[in-house]
C-alpha positions as CSV (number, residue, x, y, z in Angstrom):
1,M,240.1,-178.4,78.6
2,I,240.8,-181.0,75.9
3,V,244.5,-181.9,75.3
4,I,245.4,-184.2,72.5
5,K,249.1,-185.3,72.2
6,N,250.7,-187.3,69.3
7,L,247.3,-189.1,68.7
8,S,247.3,-191.8,66.0
9,F,244.7,-194.4,65.1
10,D,245.1,-197.3,62.7
11,Y,242.2,-199.3,61.3
12,V,242.9,-202.9,60.8
13,T,241.7,-204.6,57.6
14,F,242.6,-208.0,56.1
15,E,243.9,-208.9,52.7
16,K,241.5,-211.2,50.8
17,A,243.3,-213.9,48.9
18,S,242.1,-214.8,45.5
19,G,240.9,-218.2,44.4
20,L,239.5,-221.2,46.3
21,K,242.9,-222.0,47.8
22,G,243.2,-218.4,49.1
23,T,239.7,-218.5,50.5
24,I,240.5,-221.6,52.5
25,E,243.8,-220.2,53.7
26,D,242.0,-217.1,54.9
27,L,239.9,-219.2,57.2
28,F,243.1,-220.1,59.2
29,H,245.5,-217.2,58.6
30,R,244.5,-213.8,57.5
31,K,247.1,-211.1,56.7
32,P,246.3,-207.9,58.5
33,Q,246.7,-204.5,56.8
34,Y,246.9,-201.3,58.8
35,V,245.3,-198.1,57.5
36,K,246.4,-194.9,59.2
37,A,243.3,-192.8,59.9
38,L,245.0,-190.3,62.1
39,K,248.7,-189.4,62.3
40,N,250.3,-187.7,65.3
41,I,247.5,-185.2,66.0
42,N,248.3,-182.5,68.5
43,L,245.5,-180.2,69.5
44,N,244.4,-178.1,72.6
45,I,240.8,-177.0,72.9
46,E,240.0,-174.4,75.6
47,D,236.9,-174.5,77.7
48,G,234.0,-172.5,76.2
49,S,235.4,-172.8,72.6
50,L,233.3,-173.2,69.5
51,I,235.4,-175.3,67.1
52,G,234.7,-176.3,63.5
53,L,236.3,-179.6,62.4
54,I,236.2,-180.2,58.7
55,G,238.0,-182.2,55.9
56,P,237.3,-184.3,52.8
57,N,235.8,-187.8,53.1
58,G,238.3,-190.1,54.8
59,A,240.2,-187.3,56.5
60,G,239.7,-188.7,60.0
61,K,237.0,-186.3,61.3
62,T,234.6,-188.9,62.6
63,T,237.4,-191.1,63.9
64,L,238.7,-188.1,66.0
65,T,235.2,-187.5,67.4
66,K,234.9,-191.2,68.4
67,L,238.3,-191.0,70.1
68,L,237.3,-187.9,72.0
69,T,234.1,-189.5,73.2
70,G,235.7,-192.7,74.2
71,I,233.9,-194.9,71.6
72,I,237.3,-196.2,70.3
73,S,240.8,-196.3,71.8
74,P,243.9,-194.7,70.1
75,S,246.7,-196.8,68.6
76,S,249.2,-194.4,70.1
77,G,249.3,-191.0,71.8
78,S,246.9,-189.6,74.4
79,V,243.6,-187.8,74.8
80,N,242.6,-186.0,78.0
81,I,239.4,-184.2,78.8
82,D,240.0,-182.3,82.0
83,T,241.5,-185.0,84.2
84,F,239.8,-187.9,82.4
85,I,240.8,-190.3,79.7
86,P,237.8,-190.8,77.4
87,M,238.4,-194.5,76.6
88,Q,238.1,-195.4,80.3
89,R,234.4,-194.4,80.0
90,K,234.2,-193.3,83.6
91,N,230.7,-192.1,84.7
92,E,232.1,-188.8,85.8
93,L,233.2,-188.0,82.3
94,L,230.2,-189.4,80.5
95,K,228.1,-186.9,82.5
96,E,230.3,-184.1,81.1
97,I,229.9,-184.9,77.4
98,G,226.9,-184.8,75.0
99,V,227.0,-186.3,71.5
100,L,224.8,-185.9,68.4
101,F,225.4,-187.8,65.2
102,G,223.3,-186.4,62.4
103,Q,222.8,-189.8,60.8
104,K,222.0,-191.6,64.1
105,S,219.2,-190.7,66.5
106,Q,218.9,-191.7,70.1
107,L,215.1,-191.2,69.9
108,S,212.7,-194.2,69.8
109,W,210.6,-194.1,66.6
110,D,207.2,-194.9,68.1
111,L,207.6,-193.0,71.4
112,P,207.5,-189.3,72.1
113,A,210.9,-187.7,72.9
114,I,209.8,-187.0,76.5
115,D,210.0,-190.8,77.2
116,T,213.7,-190.8,76.0
117,L,214.3,-187.7,78.1
118,N,212.8,-189.3,81.2
119,M,215.1,-192.3,80.6
120,L,218.1,-190.0,80.3
121,A,217.2,-188.3,83.5
122,S,217.3,-191.6,85.2
123,I,220.6,-192.6,83.5
124,Y,222.3,-189.4,84.5
125,S,220.7,-189.4,88.0
126,L,219.2,-185.9,87.5
127,E,217.2,-184.5,90.3
128,E,213.6,-183.9,89.3
129,N,213.7,-180.1,89.8
130,R,217.0,-179.8,87.9
131,F,215.6,-181.9,85.1
132,K,212.4,-180.0,84.8
133,K,214.2,-176.6,84.8
134,R,216.7,-177.7,82.1
135,L,213.9,-179.2,80.0
136,K,211.9,-176.0,80.1
137,E,215.0,-174.0,79.2
138,L,215.9,-176.1,76.2
139,T,212.4,-176.5,74.8
140,K,211.8,-172.8,75.1
141,M,215.1,-172.0,73.3
142,L,214.2,-174.4,70.5
143,N,210.5,-173.7,70.4
144,A,209.9,-177.4,71.0
145,E,207.5,-177.4,73.9
146,D,204.9,-179.4,72.0
147,L,207.3,-181.5,69.9
148,I,208.6,-183.6,72.8
149,N,205.1,-185.0,73.5
150,K,204.5,-186.2,69.9
151,P,205.6,-189.7,68.6
152,V,208.9,-189.3,66.9
153,R,207.5,-190.8,63.7
154,K,205.2,-187.8,63.3
155,L,208.0,-185.3,63.5
156,S,209.8,-183.8,60.5
157,L,213.6,-184.2,60.2
158,G,214.2,-180.7,61.6
159,Q,211.9,-181.4,64.6
160,R,213.7,-184.7,65.3
161,V,217.1,-182.9,65.3
162,K,215.8,-180.4,67.8
163,C,214.6,-183.2,70.1
164,D,218.0,-185.0,69.7
165,L,219.7,-181.8,70.7
166,I,217.6,-181.5,73.8
167,C,218.6,-185.1,74.6
168,S,222.3,-184.4,74.1
169,L,222.1,-181.3,76.4
170,I,219.6,-182.3,79.0
171,H,222.3,-183.2,81.6
172,E,224.1,-179.9,81.1
173,P,227.3,-181.4,79.6
174,K,230.5,-179.3,79.6
175,Y,231.4,-180.6,76.1
176,L,229.1,-181.1,73.1
177,F,230.2,-183.1,70.1
178,L,228.1,-182.6,66.9
179,D,228.7,-184.7,63.8
180,E,226.8,-183.4,60.7
181,P,224.0,-181.8,62.9
182,T,222.3,-180.0,60.0
183,L,222.4,-182.8,57.4
184,G,219.3,-182.6,55.3
185,L,217.8,-179.6,57.1
186,D,216.2,-176.6,55.3
187,L,217.8,-173.2,55.6
188,M,215.3,-171.8,58.2
189,T,215.8,-174.8,60.5
190,Q,219.6,-174.5,60.1
191,E,219.4,-170.9,61.2
192,S,217.3,-171.8,64.3
193,I,219.9,-174.5,65.2
194,Y,222.7,-172.0,64.8
195,E,221.0,-169.4,67.0
196,F,220.3,-172.1,69.7
197,L,223.9,-173.4,69.7
198,R,225.4,-169.8,69.9
199,E,223.1,-169.1,72.8
200,E,224.0,-172.4,74.6
201,N,227.7,-171.6,74.1
202,K,227.3,-168.1,75.4
203,R,224.9,-168.8,78.3
204,N,226.5,-172.0,79.7
205,K,230.0,-171.7,78.3
206,T,229.5,-175.1,76.7
207,T,232.5,-176.2,74.6
208,I,231.1,-177.2,71.2
209,I,233.0,-179.2,68.6
210,I,231.2,-179.4,65.3
211,T,232.1,-181.7,62.4
212,S,230.4,-180.9,59.1
213,H,230.6,-180.9,55.3
214,N,228.1,-177.9,55.4
215,I,230.3,-174.8,55.1
216,R,227.3,-172.7,56.4
217,D,227.7,-174.6,59.8
218,I,231.3,-173.4,60.0
219,E,230.7,-169.8,58.9
220,A,227.8,-169.5,61.3
221,L,229.3,-171.1,64.4
222,A,233.1,-171.7,64.4
223,Q,235.3,-169.3,66.3
224,R,238.2,-171.5,65.3
225,L,238.7,-173.9,62.4
226,V,240.6,-177.2,62.3
227,I,241.0,-178.8,58.9
228,L,242.0,-182.5,58.6
229,A,243.3,-184.1,55.5
230,N,244.9,-187.5,55.1
231,G,244.7,-188.0,58.9
232,E,246.7,-184.8,59.6
233,I,245.9,-181.3,60.7
234,V,246.6,-178.9,57.8
235,F,245.1,-175.8,59.3
236,D,244.3,-174.7,62.8
237,D,243.4,-171.1,63.4
238,K,240.6,-168.5,63.4
239,L,238.4,-168.3,60.3
240,E,239.6,-164.9,59.3
241,K,243.2,-166.2,59.1
242,L,242.2,-168.6,56.2
243,P,242.9,-166.3,53.2
244,I,246.4,-165.5,54.2
245,N,247.3,-169.1,54.6
246,I,246.9,-170.0,50.9
247,S,247.8,-168.3,47.7
248,T,244.6,-167.6,45.7
249,D,243.7,-164.7,43.5
250,D,240.6,-162.6,43.7
251,H,238.5,-162.7,40.5
252,F,236.5,-160.2,38.5
253,I,233.1,-160.0,36.9
254,V,233.4,-158.3,33.6
255,K,230.1,-157.2,31.9
256,Y,230.5,-156.2,28.3
257,L,228.7,-155.9,24.9
258,V,228.9,-158.3,22.0
259,N,226.8,-157.2,19.0
260,N,225.0,-154.8,21.3
261,E,224.0,-157.7,23.6
262,P,225.2,-157.7,27.2
263,E,227.3,-160.6,28.4
264,S,229.4,-161.3,31.5
265,K,232.5,-163.3,32.3
266,N,234.1,-164.5,35.5
267,I,237.9,-164.1,35.2
268,S,240.9,-164.3,37.4
269,E,243.1,-161.4,38.2
270,N,246.0,-162.9,36.3
271,D,244.0,-163.2,33.1
272,L,242.1,-159.9,33.4
273,K,244.5,-157.6,31.6
274,K,244.8,-159.9,28.6
275,F,241.0,-160.3,28.3
276,L,240.4,-156.5,28.5
277,Q,242.8,-156.0,25.7
278,T,240.4,-157.9,23.4
279,L,237.6,-155.4,24.1
280,S,237.2,-151.8,23.0
281,A,236.5,-149.2,25.7
282,N,232.8,-148.8,24.6
283,Q,232.2,-152.5,24.9
284,I,232.9,-152.6,28.7
285,I,229.8,-152.0,30.8
286,S,231.2,-152.7,34.3
287,L,234.1,-154.3,36.1
288,T,233.5,-155.7,39.6
289,R,236.1,-157.3,41.9
290,E,234.9,-160.3,43.8
291,G,236.6,-161.8,46.8
292,I,237.0,-165.6,47.1
293,N,234.4,-167.1,49.5
294,L,235.1,-169.5,52.3
295,E,234.0,-172.6,50.3
296,E,236.5,-171.8,47.5
297,I,239.3,-171.2,50.0
298,I,238.7,-174.6,51.7
299,L,238.4,-176.4,48.4
300,E,241.7,-174.9,47.4
301,I,243.3,-176.3,50.6
302,Y,241.8,-179.7,49.9
303,K,243.3,-179.7,46.4
304,K,246.8,-178.7,47.7
305,V,246.9,-181.7,50.1
306,K,245.3,-184.2,47.9
């Protein structure tokens, strides 16, 4: 279980003085500025969960992922993964977590993925039989049996992501952190990644925390959604609870005739009555009620906390 209590993180930057005199003074005495990336975050993540973590740029998503994986230390508050503190970087914990950053690969460009996997087997002290069994399982699930033997430079982006996923899961981690895992992937490859992650979560009870700007990732995978904005949690609940947490109206598609030519208009519920009064009964072809989709709801939340 992951337990986060009153977690805050401040980035330190430095004021840059103007002019030659200021530049010289900066060499000896720089004035620090503190930027709050995260503010008193409290969050519990149960084992076996599949969590979506989203927010606008600068909300603190990647910072939180780095804190959870021990890459950086908090300014205040605490993070516990089971009995471990991530920033202590103990080997026992490192064997329990897997990480994939969509913009950074752990693969070597000129070598096949199997070379990286063999290196990881050594790093994690995996027994040969266990390594081979897990490798066979993962490559079969991702249809990547042949991919791992090709030089990485000859693989497509989607194929490289599959190999990176195998590397992140080869040691059977209890926790998997994914940052923009489907960035730049086509729809078919995205679907295969979703199917794989759902199966991994179901089969091995792997706790998966996914950070993404791709709403399809969240819709396809997340059992629970956490929204960050301005370094704070503004929503934490199941996806189906989203619509009742904000006030937005449904909208309507009105199809009607103008000079015997069909036209359509997307209109809110509040404006519907007024618009219909401008039409005669024989002008109206159809009236369809449309619910607000997930992307619109999340965008509305972003606007409210901006």
